[in-house]
N, C-alpha and C positions, 0 to 999 in steps of 0.2 A: 381258578383252574389254570393249568399250565399252558403255555403257548405251544403251537404246533399241532400236528395231527394226533388224534386219539388212538387208542388201541382197538382190539377186536374182541368181541364177546361172541363165543360160539356155543349154541345149544343144539346138540345133534343126537340122533338116535339111528341105529342101524336097522331101520324098518319098523320101529315101534311108534305108538302115539306120542305126541308132545302136547301138553296142555299148560298154558300160562295164564295166571291171574295175578299179575304183579307188575311192578315197574322195572323195565330193563333200560339202562342208560349207558351210552358210550358217546359222550359229548365229543364231537369232531371225529369220532371213530366209526366202527362198523359193528352191526349186530347181524349175525347169521343164525337162522333157525332152519334146521333141515332134518327130515327123516328119510331122505332118499338113501338107497342102499338096501340092505336086507336081501337075502337070497331067496330061492324058491321055498315054498311051504313044504309040509310033510309029504313024503313020497313023490317029490318032484312037482307037486301042485303049484299053480300060479301063486306068487307071493301075496300075502294079505295086503290090503290097501289101508295103511295107517293114516291117521289124520293129524293135522296141526291145528290146534284151537287156541285162539286168544279171546278170552271172554271173562267177564267178571268186573266188579266195580273198580278194581285197581289195575286192570290190564292196559299197559301203555308201553310204547317203545319210543325212545328218543336217541337219534344218532345221525351222523352225516349220511351214512349209507345203511339201508335196511334191506336185507335179503332173506326172504322166507320161501322155502320150497317144501312141498308136501308130495309124498308118493301116493296119497289118496286125495282126500278133500282138505281144503283150507277154509276154516270157519273163523270169521272175524266179527265179534260182537253180535252173536245171535240173540243174547239176552240183555246185554247192556252195551253202551257205546264203547269203542276201543279207540285209543289215541295212538296214531302212528305219525310221529313227527320226524321225518327224514327228508333230506334234500334229494338224494338219489334212492329210488325205491324199486325193488323187484319182488313181486308176489307171483308165485306159480304153484300150480297143482296139476298133477297128472289126471285128476278127475275134476271135481267141482270146486269153485270158490263161492262161498255163501256168506252172507252177512247182513248186518243192519246198515246204518249210515256210515260210510267210510270217508272221512275228511282228511285228505292229504295236502291241504292248503294252509292249515293252521288258521291264523286270524286274517289271512290275505294271501296273495301269491307269495310263495316262499322264495327269498332271494338266493340265487345260485351263484356261488363264487368258487368254492374249492373242489367240487366234484361235478360230474356231467349234468346233474339235475334231471336225468332221464327217469321216467316212471314207466315200468313194464308190468302189466297185469295180464297173466296168461293162464288159461285153464284148458286142459285136454278135452273137457266136456263143456259144462255150463258155468257161466258167471251169473249169480243171482244176488243182488244187493238192494236194500231199501233205497239207498242213495249213494252217490259218488261225487266228490268234489276234488279236483286236482288243479292246482294253479302254480305256475313257475314264473319268476321274474328274473331277467338277465341282470347280473351284477358283475359284468366284466368278462364273461365267457365269450369265446369265438365259435365254440361248437357245443352241441348237446341240447338240453331242454326239450327232448322228444317225449311224447306221451303215446304209448302203444298199449292198446287193449285188444286181446285176441281170445275169443271163446271158440273152442272146437266145434260145439254143436249149437249152443244158444246163449243169448245175452239178454238179461232182463233187469231193468231198474224199475222199482215200484213207484218212487216219488220224484226224485230230482237228480239230474245229471248235469255237471258243469265241468268242462275241460278247457283250461286256458294256459297258453304258453306265450312268452314274450320273445319274439325272434329278433328284436332289435340288436344290431351289431354282430349277429352271428354270420359266419361264413358258411356253415352247414348246421342243420338241426332246426329246432323250432317246429317240428312236424307233429301232427295229431293223427293217429291211425286207430280206428275202431272197426274191428272185423268180427264176424261170427260165421260159423259154418252152417247156420240155420236161422231160425226166427230171432228177431231183434226187437225188443220193446224198450223204449226210452223213457217211460214213465210220464208224469204229468207235465214236466218241464225239462227241456234240454237246451243247454247253452254250450256251443262249441266255438 
């Protein structure tokens, strides 16, 4: 692979569903998946709420930065596990984020060098996952490595929650924020 920053892969829809069951790779680059947009429905009705779904035996994304935004629900690995290997990750849905076990740590805390290493997971309504693991290790950064999880109405982990960030040598950052506008269930085991 060539030196330097990678390029950008964009998968966008102007308000329609997006479904992926394949490998999307932008080494040292950015992957953006979004179906935000789309105007009002017929006769001025509210726009439909399309979903973004990553599911299937081959669903994976690998990039320095991963940004996924859904105008409706974001579904991650409802039937099989999904691999999201990114240093800086943003997952957002105007409605719900649903999924199985979501591992954003790889085989251990991900070393953060070239981008902020921030992980933002935000849903306008609920976040419901079987498990969530996020780990970041500082590798020369002075800012970043924040983990923010924000559910508008409820947050639920069925089994396992682990959030870890390494704040060594940071002048700002290294924060963990987990908020919900309503009930919060942390499953069988929670490590923060």
